[in-house]
N, C-alpha and C positions, 0 to 999 in steps of 0.2 A: 209241572208249572206251579208259581206259589199262588196264591188267591189273593186278590185286590179287593181292598176295600172301599176303596172307590175308582170303579173301574172306567168312568168318563176322565178324570184325571190322570190317568196311566194312559191312558187312550190319547187323549191331547199329548201329552211328553211324549210318546211315541212318534207322532206326526211331529211333533217338534224337531225330536232328534234328528227322523230322516229329513226335512227340510234344513237341515244346520248342516250333516254332513256331504248332503246335495250340494248345498251352497261353497262348501268349502272345495268339494271335489271339482266345481265348475272354476272357481277363482283361481286355486292354485292349479297351473299346467305343469306339463304339456301336454297332457292328455286331452284335455277338455278344449287348449287349443285345436287341437288336431279335429276333435269332434266339431266344433266350433264352425268349423268351415263348410260343413255340410247343413248344420243345423244351429245357426247362428242368434237365431230369436229363443230358442230353448237353453241352451246356455247364459245367453244376457239375460233372460226371465232368472236366472237360478241365482246368477249373482246380483244383480238388484234386489229381489224381492224374497228369494226363500231366506235370506238371512232374520227376515222379519219375524221368524217364528220365535226368536229371543225372547219377543213383547209376552207370549203366550207364557215362558217359563217364570217371570216377573211376576205376572199376574196371578199365575197359580200357587209360586212362593209365598204372596200375599195372602193367599186364601187359607193356604196351611198354618201360616203364621198367627194369624187372627182367630184359627181354630184354636192354636194352643195357648198365646198369651192373655186373650179376653174374647172368651167365647162369647158372652152376653153381653159383649159392648164396653166392658169391666174389666179394668186389669187384672188379671187372674193371681188368686193367693200365692200359687204355688213358682210364679215369676223368679230366677233368681241369677247373679251374673256366672253362675257355671252352669248356665244355656250357651252362655257366650262361646267358653271354653270347648263344649262339646260339640255345637257347631262347627268351629273351627277345624278340632280332631275328624269329625264328618267328612267335611271339605277338603283337609287339605292331604288325609291320608293316601286316598287313591290318586288325588292331583300331583303328590310326589312322584308317585310311580309312573303316571302318566306323562308328567315332563321328563322324567329321568330316560325313558322309552324315547320321546319324541329328539331327546338331546344327543343320545346313544344313535340313533338312526339316522340323524343329520350329519353327524359325525364322520360315520363308517359311507353316506355316499357323496359328501364333498367333493373330495378331491376329483371326481370323474360326472360329476352333476352340477355345474354349472346353472343355477338358475335362480331367480328372484324370490321364489318362494321359500328358500331356505332363511331360518335365522342366522345372524353372526355367531361367531366361535363365543361361545359362553363365557365369563368370568365369576371368580368366585361369588365377588360381592352383588353379581347380578343373579346367582342361585339364592343367595341369601335374602335377596328381594322377593325374591317369588317364593321361598319357604315362608316368609312372614305378608304375603300377598300384597305387596308394595310397591311391585315392578312398574306399576304406570304411574303411580302417585311421583315415585321417584325418579321418573325418566328413563327407564332400562328397558331394552326392547323386548317383547316377548319372546320368550321361548317356544309357543306353542298355541295354537291360533284358538282364539275362545277364552282364553286365561284370564282376561280381563273382567267377563261374567262371573268369576269365582270371586275376585277381588270384593265387586258389586254388592253380592250376593249376602257375601257376609258385613260388608259395611251396612245395608241395609237390615240385617239380622240385628246386627248390635243396635243400631239405633232404635229400632223396634223395642226391645228388651228395657234398653235405657230410659225410654219414654214411658214403658208399662213400669217399670218401677220406682219412678219419678212421681209419676201419678198415684201410684199406691199408698206413697207416704204423704201424701198429700191431703188435705180435706175431702169429706166424702162428695162434693158438689164436682171437683176435679175428677173424680173416678167416672162418674156419669158421664164429662166432655171427653171424653177419652175418643169416641167416634168424630165428634166436633173438631179434635185437633189433627185427625188422620186427616177428614176434609179437609182443613185449610193446609196443611202441608202437602197434602195432592194437588190442590190448586196453587199452590205456589211453584209446584214442579212442571205441571201441565201448561200451566198459562205464561210463565216465564223463566223459570231456569234451563226446560228442556228444549227452550229456542234457543240455546246457545252451547254450540258443541266443546265450546273452552271447558267445559263442565263434566263433558262425560265420562271422566275419570274418578267421577265422585258420587255417590249416594243421592243426592238430592236431586241429579239430572234424570234419577230413575223412580223417582219413589213414587210419581203421578202413576205409572201403571203397579206399582208395590201397592199403594192404596188403595188404588180399584181391585184389588183380589182381598182386599181386609175389608172393604165395605161388600164384595160380591157374598161373604161368608155370613155377615151380618146381614146382610140382607134375607137370608134365610132362618133367620130368630122372626118367630114372632112377635117381638115386642117392638123393635124398629125396621121389619125387612122392608115396608113400603117406604121408608123415609132412605132407607140404605140405596135401595136400586132407583129412587129418584136421584139422589146425589151422586149417584155413576153416570144415568144418563146426562144430567149437567154437567157434570164437571167436563165430560168427554166433547158434549158436544159443544162447550164453551171453549174450549180449546182447541179444536177442530176449525172453530169458527175465526179464532184470533190467527190460526196459522195451521193451515192441514199439513200434518204429516203423517206420512204410512204408518211409522211406528205404534202411533198415537192410536189412529184408526185401529189398528189389528190387536191393541190392549184393551181396548173400549168395546170393540167386538168379543174378546176373550172373556171380559167380565161379565157381559152380560150372558152368554151362553153359560157362565158357569153359575150367576147368578138364577136365572131362570129354571134351568135345570133343576139347582139345589129346592127353587120352591115346588116344583111339581114333583121332586123326589125321584127324579132321573137318575142321579147322584151315583146311588148306589146299586144299579141294578141294570143301567145299559152306558155301554155296550157290553156283550156276553165277553168272557173270557176268551182272549183269541190272541193274536202275534201282535196286535197295537199296544193291551194294556201288558203284554211280556216284555216287548222293548223298551215302553213308558218304565218299568220299575227297573229297567238299568240303563236308563238313557242320561243318566249324568256320569257313569262310567266310560261308555261308548262316546260321547260328547267329549270328553277329556282324553281318550286315546285313538281317536279319530287322527288326528293331523299327522301325527307317527305312520300310522299306516298308509295315509295316502299320499305322503313324502316318497317313505320307500318304494312304493308303486310305480309312481310317476317318476323317480329316477332308473328304476329296472327299466320300463316301457321305453325310456327315452334312447336307450343304449340298444334295446333289442326290437323295439317296433315304434321306431321315429313317424312312420308314415304309417296310412292306411285307418279310416275313418271309424270301420266295425272293429279293429283287432283292437283300438285306444277305447272306444265303447266297452267293448268286453272288460278291458282293463281298468275303467273306471267302476264297471259293476263288481268285479272283483273286489277292488278297494273298498266297497261299498260292505258287502260281506265278510269282507276280513275286520273291518272295522268294528262290526256287529260281535263276530266271533270275540276278537279281543278284548273288546267291552264286556262280552258276557263273561270272559276268564278273571277279569280285575273286579267284576262286580262280585263275582262267586268267594274268590280267593281275597278280597282286599276290602272293596266297598263294605258287604255284609258283615265283616267280620269286625267290629269294636276293637279287639284283643291283638290285632293281625300282626302286631310288633313285638308280641310274646312269640311270635312263631319264630323257630330257628331258623327260618331260610328268609324272613323279612328283612331284616337290615344288610345280610351279604347280599341277597340281591338286590336290593337299591344301591347299596356300595357301589357294586361290582359294575351297574350301569353309569354312575355317574364317573364314576373314577374311569371306565373304560372310555367314556366319552371324550373326558378332558385327555386324556391320552393319547386317542387318535388326534385330535384337534392340536396338538402340540407335536405330533410325530412329523417328521418333514417325509413326505410322499414321492 
């Protein structure tokens, strides 16, 4: 097991990852439809509330990006445009393999699994849009669950880097005003933009949660710690007073937990290394790949076990475990290897999955 530098962050990521996979297990049937006949309240809760865990990821991402770009509240001198390229490569490399696998599995099961959870047959333009994380902006249907998050994460990171560079090149007073700018943008997001779902394909809709995470990091720095913590509380309280939204409540709670934990010195020593921190370190790969695994299990179970609560519950649990295993493999062979495309197997494997999916989709069955 690899050593975690911030076990609390990894543990929260592990919990969030499990919640998202369980949400999609409940959302995409038919296994959950059968299980829901016996436990409708459980399935409904997973559908409606487990998805809120994604807000934790935005807060934690903001926390970590503040640590990199402006650890003391001022734009760091090492920030560069190259960071955007590096972030894109880190996000997109495992993303491509996961999308290719999901597309291939969907193509394989489509002839005998007629279900609304399947995406439509992919087009070349759709695949290109996914490559550049523009699928939602350009109006293409997502080829996998949760891929919108990857695009929004990249947008938020890019905006943060550009803001950091712009303020670093300005007068000295601009640099010290960086946290003030983040507070203002977070307020705009939380109090206005986030109230309108028409903007959910764009970074400003989620910048509030991201900004709360950045403030949570700064709250652990002695110079502005108290002010940053107060800003988190005020931003969140006013947002919930204007329009109570469960996602914002989760984001606020996460920011407060991380902030207080950082101030108390708990971040580096709690919890102990274990299953949750292990999951957290692999959470991105698990998040990316689980949709294709869930679709495969649902398709097989629909043929062999169309009824039976317990056997379908077993199928859901096996899908969950298989998602963790597949995500672990993706993490080990792809995500954790920056130069993966220099490996002789990488491009042929990716090309084979994509071409296989397109071939199966165009073949008459």
